[in-house]
C-alpha positions in Angstrom: 68.4 -47.5 -109.3 67.8 -50.0 -112.1 68.3 -53.6 -111.6 71.1 -53.7 -114.1 73.0 -51.0 -112.2 73.1 -53.3 -109.2 72.8 -50.3 -107.0 71.1 -51.1 -103.7 69.3 -48.2 -102.0 70.8 -46.8 -98.9 67.4 -46.7 -97.2 65.7 -50.1 -97.8 62.8 -48.9 -95.8 60.0 -46.9 -97.3 60.6 -43.8 -95.1 62.4 -40.8 -96.5 65.5 -39.4 -94.8 64.5 -37.0 -92.0 67.1 -34.4 -93.0 66.2 -32.3 -96.1 68.4 -33.2 -99.1 69.5 -29.6 -99.5 71.1 -29.7 -96.1 72.9 -32.9 -96.9 73.9 -31.5 -100.2 75.5 -28.5 -98.4 77.2 -30.8 -95.9 78.7 -32.8 -98.8 79.9 -29.7 -100.5 81.6 -28.5 -97.3 83.2 -31.9 -96.6 84.7 -32.2 -100.1 85.5 -28.5 -100.3 87.6 -28.7 -97.1 89.4 -31.9 -98.2 92.3 -29.9 -99.8 92.8 -27.9 -96.7 92.9 -31.1 -94.7 95.5 -32.5 -97.1 97.6 -29.4 -96.6 97.4 -29.6 -92.8 98.1 -33.4 -92.8 101.3 -32.7 -94.8 102.6 -30.6 -91.9 103.0 -33.7 -89.8 103.2 -36.6 -92.2 104.7 -37.6 -95.5 102.3 -37.5 -98.5 102.1 -41.2 -98.7 101.3 -41.4 -95.0 98.5 -38.9 -95.5 97.1 -41.0 -98.3 97.4 -44.2 -96.4 95.6 -42.7 -93.4 92.9 -41.3 -95.6 92.3 -44.6 -97.2 92.4 -46.6 -93.9 89.8 -44.4 -92.1 87.7 -44.2 -95.2 87.7 -47.9 -95.6 86.8 -48.4 -91.9 83.7 -46.2 -92.3 82.5 -48.2 -95.4 83.3 -51.5 -93.7 81.0 -50.5 -90.8 78.3 -49.5 -93.2 78.7 -52.8 -95.1 78.4 -54.8 -91.9 75.3 -52.9 -90.8 73.7 -53.4 -94.1 75.0 -57.0 -94.4 76.7 -56.3 -97.7 79.0 -59.0 -99.0 82.3 -58.6 -100.8 82.4 -59.2 -104.5 83.3 -62.6 -105.7 85.4 -63.7 -108.6 89.1 -63.3 -109.4 88.4 -61.3 -112.5 86.3 -58.8 -110.5 89.0 -58.4 -107.9 91.6 -57.9 -110.6 89.6 -55.1 -112.2 89.0 -53.6 -108.8 92.7 -53.6 -108.1 93.3 -51.5 -111.2 90.4 -49.2 -110.4 91.7 -48.7 -106.9 95.0 -47.6 -108.3 93.5 -45.2 -110.9 90.7 -43.8 -108.8 92.2 -43.8 -105.3 95.9 -44.6 -104.8 97.3 -42.6 -107.6 95.1 -39.4 -107.5 95.0 -39.3 -103.7 98.8 -39.5 -103.5 99.3 -37.0 -106.3 97.1 -34.5 -104.5 99.0 -35.1 -101.3 102.3 -34.5 -103.0 101.0 -31.4 -104.8 99.8 -30.0 -101.5 103.4 -29.7 -100.4 104.2 -27.0 -103.0 101.0 -25.4 -104.2 98.1 -23.7 -102.4 95.0 -25.8 -101.5 93.0 -23.3 -103.6 94.9 -24.3 -106.7 94.5 -28.0 -105.9 90.8 -27.5 -105.6 90.6 -25.8 -109.0 92.8 -28.4 -110.6 90.4 -31.1 -109.3 87.5 -29.3 -111.0 89.1 -30.0 -114.4 88.2 -33.7 -114.2 85.0 -33.3 -116.3 87.1 -31.5 -119.0 89.6 -34.4 -119.1 86.7 -36.8 -119.1 85.0 -35.2 -121.9 88.2 -35.2 -124.0 88.9 -38.8 -123.3 85.4 -40.0 -123.9 85.4 -38.7 -127.4 88.1 -41.3 -128.1 87.4 -44.1 -125.6 83.6 -44.3 -125.6 82.0 -44.7 -129.0 78.5 -44.0 -127.7 79.5 -40.5 -126.7 79.3 -38.3 -129.7 80.7 -34.7 -129.7 78.3 -31.8 -129.9 79.1 -28.2 -130.6 78.0 -27.2 -127.1 80.2 -29.8 -125.4 83.2 -29.1 -127.6 82.8 -25.4 -126.9 82.6 -26.3 -123.2 85.9 -28.2 -123.5 87.6 -25.2 -125.2 86.2 -22.7 -122.6 87.2 -25.0 -119.8 90.8 -25.3 -120.8 90.9 -21.5 -121.5 90.0 -21.2 -117.8 92.8 -23.5 -116.9 95.3 -21.2 -118.7 93.8 -18.3 -116.9 94.2 -19.9 -113.5 97.8 -20.7 -114.4 98.6 -17.2 -115.7 99.7 -18.3 -119.2 100.0 -14.7 -120.5 102.8 -14.0 -118.0 104.7 -17.2 -118.8 103.4 -19.1 -115.8 105.8 -17.1 -113.6 105.7 -17.9 -109.9 103.9 -21.2 -110.6 105.2 -24.4 -109.1 105.1 -26.5 -112.3 105.8 -29.8 -110.5 103.0 -29.4 -107.9 100.5 -28.1 -110.4 101.3 -30.8 -112.9 100.7 -33.5 -110.2 97.4 -31.9 -109.3 96.3 -31.9 -113.0 97.5 -35.5 -113.4 95.4 -36.5 -110.4 92.4 -34.9 -112.0 93.2 -36.7 -115.3 93.5 -40.1 -113.5 89.8 -40.0 -112.4 88.2 -40.1 -115.9 90.8 -42.7 -117.0 89.8 -44.9 -114.1 86.1 -44.3 -114.7 86.3 -45.3 -118.3 88.1 -48.5 -117.2 85.5 -49.3 -114.6 82.7 -48.7 -117.1 84.3 -51.1 -119.5 85.1 -53.8 -117.1 82.7 -53.8 -114.1 79.4 -52.6 -115.5 76.5 -55.0 -114.9 78.3 -57.5 -112.7 75.5 -57.7 -110.1 77.3 -56.0 -107.2 76.1 -53.1 -105.2 77.9 -49.8 -105.3 78.7 -50.0 -101.6 80.2 -53.4 -102.0 82.3 -52.4 -105.0 83.4 -49.1 -103.4 84.3 -50.6 -100.1 86.3 -53.3 -101.8 88.1 -50.8 -104.0 89.1 -48.7 -101.0 90.3 -51.8 -99.2 92.5 -52.7 -102.1 93.8 -49.1 -102.4 94.7 -49.2 -98.7 96.6 -52.4 -99.2 98.5 -50.8 -102.1 99.5 -47.8 -100.0 100.4 -50.0 -97.0 102.9 -51.8 -99.3 104.3 -48.6 -100.9 104.5 -46.3 -97.9 107.1 -48.1 -95.8 109.4 -48.2 -98.8 109.6 -44.5 -99.3 108.8 -43.0 -95.8 109.8 -43.5 -92.2 107.7 -43.0 -89.1 107.8 -39.3 -87.8 109.7 -38.7 -84.6 106.5 -37.2 -83.1 102.9 -37.0 -84.1 101.3 -33.5 -83.9 97.6 -33.4 -83.0 96.3 -31.2 -85.7 97.9 -33.1 -88.7 96.6 -36.4 -87.1 93.1 -35.0 -86.7 93.2 -33.7 -90.3 94.1 -37.1 -91.7 91.4 -38.8 -89.6 88.8 -36.3 -90.8 90.0 -36.6 -94.4 89.5 -40.3 -94.3 86.5 -40.7 -92.1 84.5 -37.7 -93.3 86.0 -36.7 -96.6 86.1 -40.2 -98.0 84.0 -42.7 -96.1 81.1 -40.5 -94.8 81.1 -38.4 -98.0 80.6 -41.5 -100.1 77.7 -42.7 -98.0 76.1 -39.2 -98.2 76.6 -39.1 -101.9 74.8 -42.5 -102.2 71.8 -41.0 -100.4 71.6 -38.0 -102.6 71.9 -39.9 -105.8 69.3 -42.4 -104.7 66.9 -39.6 -103.6 67.4 -36.7 -106.1 69.1 -38.4 -109.1 72.7 -38.0 -110.4 72.0 -34.9 -112.4 71.2 -32.7 -109.4 73.6 -34.5 -107.1 76.5 -33.9 -109.4 76.0 -30.1 -109.0 78.1 -30.5 -105.9 81.1 -30.3 -108.2 80.6 -26.6 -108.8 80.7 -25.8 -105.1 83.9 -27.7 -104.3 86.4 -25.2 -105.7 84.5 -22.3 -104.3 84.7 -23.8 -100.8 88.3 -24.9 -101.2 89.3 -21.4 -102.2 87.4 -19.8 -99.3 88.9 -22.2 -96.8 92.4 -21.8 -98.1 92.2 -18.0 -98.1 90.4 -17.5 -94.7 91.9 -20.3 -92.7 95.3 -21.0 -94.2 95.9 -17.4 -95.3 96.8 -18.3 -98.8 97.2 -15.5 -101.4 94.6 -15.2 -104.0 95.4 -13.3 -107.3 92.6 -12.1 -109.5 93.2 -14.7 -112.2 92.5 -17.6 -109.8 88.8 -17.0 -109.1 88.2 -15.7 -112.6 89.8 -18.7 -114.2 87.9 -21.0 -111.8 84.6 -19.5 -113.0 85.6 -20.1 -116.6 86.6 -23.7 -115.8 83.3 -24.4 -114.1 81.4 -22.8 -117.0 83.2 -25.0 -119.5 82.6 -28.1 -117.3 78.9 -27.3 -117.1 78.7 -27.1 -120.9 80.5 -30.4 -121.3 77.8 -32.0 -119.0 74.9 -30.6 -121.0 72.7 -32.9 -123.1 70.2 -32.0 -125.7 68.1 -35.1 -124.9 68.0 -37.3 -121.8 68.8 -41.0 -122.0 68.8 -43.6 -119.3 71.9 -45.7 -118.7 73.2 -47.7 -115.8 76.9 -48.4 -115.6 78.3 -50.1 -112.5 79.5 -48.2 -109.5 83.0 -46.8 -109.1 84.9 -44.5 -107.0 85.7 -41.0 -108.3 87.7 -37.8 -107.7 87.1 -37.2 -104.4 87.0 -40.9 -104.2 83.3 -40.8 -104.8 81.2 -43.5 -106.3 79.7 -43.2 -109.7 76.2 -44.4 -109.2 74.2 -45.4 -112.3 71.3 -43.2 -113.4 67.9 -44.6 -112.9 65.4 -44.8 -115.7 63.5 -41.8 -114.3 66.5 -39.5 -114.1 66.6 -36.5 -116.3 70.1 -37.2 -117.5 72.6 -40.0 -118.0 75.4 -38.0 -116.4 77.0 -39.3 -113.2 78.4 -37.5 -110.2 82.0 -38.0 -109.2 83.7 -38.1 -105.7 84.0 -35.0 -105.5 83.4 -33.9 -109.0 81.1 -34.2 -112.0 81.0 -37.0 -114.5 79.6 -37.3 -117.9 78.5 -40.5 -119.4 81.5 -40.0 -121.4 83.8 -40.0 -118.5 84.5 -37.9 -115.6 85.4 -39.0 -112.2 86.5 -36.4 -106.8 87.1 -36.1 -105.4 89.4 -34.6 -103.9 
């Protein structure tokens, strides 16, 4: 990472990770792809706000341990913490809660596909919010193709019949929240001299506090705690949020953001396979066909005619993933999301 990106390498020693990056890439794809299934299972025993609070708590715990081991310090300055509070809401509290509520009424497969629309929203927003991102024919075409895929998934030609509009709307709003948050972070926290791990850990901590305040106001403790929903929430936080972020750091540091962001295109595939095979969710033909169109459009919006090197500050994306800055040697200035792809324009997932 460049110095201006303030991104500290995960492996300060000269040795390379022992596990091949392709294996870690596959693990990250699986972890994030199963996140929507874990949300669905968690909802069986807990209220959506409780699922989100548990996810944030266990994810923060993992990053806190990592920060302690690496002797990372929390950011300083009231202004930095103010911006992190807003980022925590836009990139964690709001989208995580929306996906949890959406999981009550729509299949996990649909949630995963809605999450994959984040790069499309990001592309559209960036054309307005980020002056350095100029539209190209290819990227505008990708935007149009992507939203055509969304209409295919939703079955627009049959009047959206059988579609839970409320749940689908919340999932799409969650996907929209990521690029909004990413643009905010890029404008307010870039170049402040903090490592991505420090910023992300602090951001998750603030999101946990936000949910800890809100959850008791709208929910009550369940009469009993079932084992499977509890394990699902623990896995969603510890693996799908905390561990996944650390794994993403390693991949970006080793192979660059352009290759690492390709995990986005595997997430809806895995989410769909998990929902159908494990949860027994029904899959109509328009869902996988629309998903392919969405991903094709998202891929076009990420394409660049010429590489440039930029280095914005870190942030947490869609899957709650960090948005590491590209190094000068990367072949693109695109950035991966927490679970999804990011363009320099905007884009946030993870699930």
